[in-house]
N, C-alpha and C positions, 0 to 999 in steps of 0.2 A: 293737220292735227285738229282733233275735235276739242270742244270746250272742256270736257272731262280731263283729257290728257294735259291740256294747257294748265288747268287748275292744279293738277298733281305736280306738274313741273314747277310751277310757282311756289307751291307748298314746300317742295324739297329744296329749291334754291334759297328760300327764306330761312328754313331751318339750318341749312349748312352755313350760310353767311352769318347768321346770328350766333351760332355755336362757335364759329371761328372768332368772331368779334369778342364773345365772352371769354374765350381762352386768353386773348390778349389783355382784356380788361382785368381779369382775375389773376394775372401774372403767372399763368400756367403754360407759357409758350416759350420756354427757354431754348429748346432745340428746333422748334418749328416742325418736328417730326409728326406730332399728333395733329397739329394745325393742317399740314399738307395732306394728311391721310383721310380727312373727313370728306366723304363723298356720299352721294345718294342717287337713286334712280327709281323710276316708277314704270309700271306696265299696267295698262288698262286692257282688260279682257271684256267680252260681252256681259258676263255675269259677275265679274269680280275685278279686284285691282290688286296689284302687288306694289308695295313700297319697301325699298331696301336702302339701308344706310350702312356705311362701312367706315371704320376707323381703326387705328391701332388698338389692340385689346386693352392696354392700360388706360385708354380714354374712358372706358366704362367704369373703371375703378375711380378715376378722377371725378367723373360725373356723379356717381351714386355714393362714393365714399367707401371706406373700409373701416370696420370696427377694430380697434386695437385690443390688447389683452386687458388694459386698465380703463380705457375710455370707450364708450359704446355710442354708436350712431345708428339711426334707423336705416339700415342698408342690408342688402342680401349678402354682402361680402364681409368676411372677418378673418383676422389672424388668430390662429389657435396655438399652434406649436412650432411653426416655422417662420423665422424672421426673413424679411427680404434680403437678398444678397448685398452686402456692403459695396461690392464692385459696381453695382447698378447706379451708384451715386457719384462715381468718380468724375465722369464727364460733366454731370450736373453741377458739382461743386466748382469745377473749372469755369463753366459758363457763367455761374453766379458770382464769380470772383471771390469765392471763399477759400482762403489759403491759410492754413495754420502756420504760425511762426514760432521759433524758439525764442527764449528770453533775449538773445542777442540780435534778434530781427531776421535771422536766416529762415528761409522756408524749410519746413519739415515735411515728411511724407503725409499724404492724405488718408492713409490706411486707418488710423485711429478716428479721424473725423468721419470718414465714411461709415465706420462701424457704429459710431455714436448716433449718426443720422438714422441708420437702419434700425437700431435699437429703439430710438425714439418713435419712429413710425410704427414699429411692431407693438409698442405699448400704447401709444396715443391714437394710432390709426390715421386715416386720411379723411378729413372733413369733407362731406359732400359739397361739391361746387354747383352741381346742376347746370353746368355750362351748356349741356345738350338738352336736358329734360325741359328746362324752362322755355326755350324757343320752340321745341317740339309741341308742347302743350298749348302755347300761345297760338302757333300757326294752325294747330288742329281746330281750335275754337273758331278760326276764321274760314274754315272750309264750309262751302255751302251746305245748308241743312239737307237739301235733297240728296247730295252725295253721301252724307253720313247715314241718312235713313235708308237709301236704296242699297247700300252695301253693308248695313248693319255694323258700322264702325263704332268702336269704343276706344277712347284714348288709351286707357290702361292696357287693354288687351293688345291693341296694335303696337304699343311701345314695347311690351313684353315679348311679343312675337318677333319684333325687329332685333331685340337684344339676343334672344335665343338663336335666331338664324345666324347672327354674327359669331356667336361663341361656338357654333357647330362647324364653322369653316376651319 
């Protein structure tokens, strides 16, 4: 393996490990599904390189955030007229130990709670965590200047290309 390939391999390992660490630190690792899905690979060709990252699709929404109908964030994603399905929060509320109770202390169904959570996210959105973006940009700054110049790499363009490739799958 030549120096260029080793540098790319270290870059990807650093981004993946830091993104996983950030998920845990930011409390966004309830099911470990997103954590376990983060992967990356690189391919070095004579005149170009390919860098690929993969994760569950909702990871990009967690990273970049989603604007709600009432609260706006600087993000390419937004809710407009369709609320997230309440059923998507059922297992999450169980993992988080959120269980609604009646006045007598008995458990009641989570249907109303899940709807309230979905409605809140629809209106308030999802705040950007940048759990992936921050380590990606930090690691990019540490790539050798010769590699960046020889391949004409730009952090914004490279990051957007990676996101677009992932959403096309």
